[in-house]
C-alpha positions in Angstrom: 0.0 0.0 0.0 1.7 3.2 -1.2 1.1 6.6 0.3 1.6 9.9 -1.5 2.2 13.0 0.5 0.9 16.3 -0.7 3.3 19.2 -1.4 2.1 21.0 1.7 2.8 18.0 3.9 6.3 17.6 2.4 7.0 21.3 3.1 5.9 20.9 6.6 8.1 17.9 7.2 11.1 19.8 5.7 10.5 22.9 7.8 10.2 20.7 10.9 13.5 19.0 10.2 15.1 22.4 9.5 13.9 23.8 12.8 15.2 20.7 14.6 18.6 21.0 13.0 18.7 24.7 13.6 17.8 24.2 17.2 20.6 21.6 17.5 23.1 23.9 15.8 22.4 26.9 18.1 23.9 25.4 21.2 27.0 24.4 19.2 27.4 27.9 17.9 27.1 29.3 21.5 29.6 26.8 22.7 32.1 27.6 19.9 31.7 31.4 20.6 32.3 30.8 24.3 35.4 28.7 23.6 36.7 31.5 21.4 36.2 34.1 24.2 38.0 31.8 26.7 40.9 31.3 24.3 41.1 35.0 23.6 41.0 35.8 27.4 43.7 33.2 28.0 45.9 34.5 25.2 45.6 38.1 26.6 46.4 36.9 30.1 49.6 35.2 29.0 51.9 38.3 29.4 50.8 39.1 33.0 50.9 35.4 33.9 54.4 35.1 32.6 55.4 38.0 34.7 53.8 36.4 37.8 55.7 33.1 37.0 59.0 35.0 36.8 58.4 36.5 40.2 57.4 33.1 41.6 60.6 31.5 40.2 62.6 34.4 41.7 61.1 33.9 45.1 61.5 30.2 45.0 65.2 30.4 43.9 65.9 32.8 46.8 64.3 30.4 49.3 65.7 27.2 47.7 69.3 28.3 47.5 69.2 30.4 50.6 70.6 33.5 48.8 71.4 36.3 51.3 69.5 39.5 51.0 72.6 41.5 50.4 73.3 39.5 47.3 69.8 39.2 45.9 66.7 40.2 47.9 63.4 38.4 47.4 60.3 40.0 45.8 58.8 40.6 49.3 61.8 42.6 50.5 61.9 44.6 47.2 58.2 45.4 47.6 58.7 46.5 51.2 61.5 48.8 50.1 59.2 50.2 47.4 56.7 51.1 50.0 59.3 52.4 52.4 61.1 54.5 49.9 58.0 55.6 48.1 58.4 59.4 48.6 62.0 59.4 47.4 61.3 57.1 44.5 58.3 59.1 43.4 60.0 62.4 43.3 63.1 61.1 41.5 60.9 59.2 39.1 59.2 62.4 38.1 62.7 63.8 37.2 63.7 60.8 35.2 60.4 60.6 33.3 60.6 64.3 32.5 64.0 63.8 31.0 62.8 60.8 29.0 59.7 62.6 27.7 61.6 65.7 26.6 64.5 63.8 25.0 62.3 61.2 23.3 59.8 63.9 22.2 62.5 65.9 20.5 63.8 62.8 18.8 60.3 62.1 17.4 59.7 65.6 16.1 63.2 65.8 14.4 64.2 62.3 13.3 61.0 61.5 11.4 61.0 64.7 9.3 64.7 64.4 8.6 64.2 60.7 7.6 61.5 61.9 5.2 63.8 64.4 3.6 66.6 61.9 3.3 64.3 59.3 1.8 62.9 61.7 -0.9 65.9 63.8 -1.7 69.1 62.3 -3.1 70.9 65.6 -2.4 69.9 65.4 1.3 71.1 61.8 1.4 74.5 62.9 0.2 74.8 66.1 2.3 72.8 65.4 5.6 73.2 61.7 6.1 77.1 61.5 6.4 77.3 64.0 9.3 74.5 62.2 11.1 76.4 58.9 10.6 79.5 60.5 12.0 77.5 61.6 15.1 76.2 58.0 15.5 79.8 56.6 15.5 81.0 59.0 18.2 80.8 57.2 21.6 78.0 58.9 23.6 79.4 58.0 27.0 82.7 59.5 26.1 81.1 62.9 25.2 78.6 62.9 28.1 81.1 64.7 30.5 81.4 67.5 27.9 77.6 68.0 28.1 78.1 68.7 31.8 80.8 71.3 31.1 78.7 73.0 28.4 75.2 72.7 29.9 75.8 72.1 33.6 74.1 69.5 35.9 70.6 70.5 34.9 68.0 68.7 32.8 69.5 70.1 29.5 72.5 67.7 29.5 70.3 64.7 30.2 67.9 65.6 27.4 70.7 66.2 24.9 72.3 62.8 25.6 68.9 61.1 25.3 68.3 62.8 22.0 71.7 61.7 20.7 71.2 58.1 21.8 67.7 57.7 20.4 67.9 59.8 17.2 69.7 57.5 14.8 67.6 54.3 15.3 64.4 56.3 14.6 66.1 58.0 11.7 67.0 54.7 10.0 63.5 53.4 10.6 62.0 56.5 9.1 64.2 56.4 6.0 63.4 52.7 5.5 59.7 53.3 6.0 59.4 56.2 3.6 61.4 54.2 1.0 59.4 51.0 1.3 56.7 52.0 -1.1 56.7 50.3 -4.5 57.3 52.8 -7.4 54.5 51.2 -9.4 52.0 52.4 -6.8 53.4 55.9 -7.2 53.1 55.8 -11.0 49.5 54.6 -10.5 48.6 57.5 -8.2 50.2 60.0 -10.6 48.3 58.6 -13.5 45.1 59.0 -11.6 45.9 62.7 -10.9 46.7 62.5 -7.2 48.7 65.5 -5.9 52.0 65.1 -3.9 50.2 65.7 -0.6 47.5 63.2 -1.4 50.1 60.6 -2.4 52.0 61.2 0.9 48.9 61.2 3.1 47.0 58.2 1.7 49.9 56.1 0.4 53.4 56.8 1.5 52.7 57.7 5.2 50.4 54.6 5.9 53.0 52.3 4.3 55.8 53.8 6.4 54.0 53.9 9.8 54.5 50.2 10.8 58.3 50.6 10.1 58.4 53.9 11.9 56.7 52.6 15.0 59.2 49.7 15.1 61.9 52.4 15.3 59.9 54.3 17.9 59.7 51.2 20.1 63.5 50.7 19.8 64.2 54.3 20.6 61.8 54.4 23.5 63.8 51.6 25.2 67.0 53.4 24.6 65.6 56.7 25.9 65.1 55.2 29.4 68.6 53.8 29.4 70.1 57.1 28.1 68.4 59.1 30.9 69.8 56.8 33.5 73.3 56.9 32.0 73.2 60.7 31.9 72.3 60.7 35.6 75.2 58.4 36.3 77.6 60.8 34.7 76.5 63.8 36.8 73.3 64.5 38.7 72.0 65.1 42.2 68.5 63.8 41.5 66.7 61.2 39.4 66.5 57.4 39.5 70.0 57.1 38.1 71.3 59.1 41.0 69.4 57.0 43.5 70.6 53.8 41.8 74.2 55.0 41.9 73.9 55.9 45.6 72.3 52.5 46.4 75.2 50.5 44.7 77.9 52.7 46.3 76.5 52.0 49.8 75.7 48.3 49.0 72.0 48.9 49.6 70.9 46.1 47.3 67.3 46.4 48.4 67.1 50.0 47.3 68.9 49.1 44.1 66.4 46.4 43.2 63.6 48.8 44.1 64.9 51.4 41.6 65.3 48.7 39.0 61.6 47.7 39.6 60.5 51.3 39.1 62.5 51.6 35.9 60.9 48.4 34.7 57.5 49.8 35.3 58.4 53.0 33.5 59.7 51.0 30.5 56.5 48.9 30.4 54.3 52.0 30.6 56.3 53.6 27.7 56.0 50.5 25.6 52.2 50.3 26.1 51.8 54.0 25.3 53.7 53.4 22.0 51.7 50.3 21.2 48.4 52.1 21.8 49.5 55.0 19.6 50.4 52.4 16.9 47.0 50.7 17.4 45.2 54.1 17.0 47.1 55.3 14.0 47.3 52.0 12.0 43.8 50.5 12.1 44.6 48.3 9.0 47.3 46.5 11.1 44.9 45.5 13.9 43.8 42.2 12.3 47.4 41.2 11.7 48.4 42.0 15.3 
């Protein structure tokens, strides 16, 4: 006995099967979305968890090998010195951060435009680049005492040394970034009637920004080191001065406290630069 179903009954059966399959797929979709969120959260937590693991290994090593505090204090002792020396560390941190900001800021506003000129002008590359290369080859630590003679013990000598130590890496990155563009793209924009400013704004600058920000990250790391070195040479305030005083009196706890503060400053500068890159290069966000 054969049975024939009408078209309406067939449609009803198909829609019913579709609703059942859709209802079965919805929990799977929610589960996969939840798993993606968990994985993303775990991936973002890896850097702080790594930092916590390093501190835990440090504390365990000090306890396991019974290392004296005058050789390497544990994290607890360093934290207690951070709290104890907070007023001194805060006031001297302001001095060092001011030197870093002024020196690194001057580097950014000078190195990037000079890199653009050298990248676009063969004459500038022949005239301007050789003296800058000569300045890069001069040992900065050797000339740092001259800055004290010329500019004194104030902030000016520290800012100048910071500029000299951070200028060339950012200059090289800027030159490379502005030269990275394919000439065929330039021919294309010219054939479409784009002006020089439009070509620079919409083509050359976006192509150069990732390379320039790589140079900024490198120079930012050097800037903190340059400020500390300048304070080593001659200063009566700043984290470099406190660090030098701690090592001269064998106050290892204070020395590690200063190193911890310098680490926090370096991390903060790095995150500021990364946020600026994230804001100025939206097309790079998916890659990163």
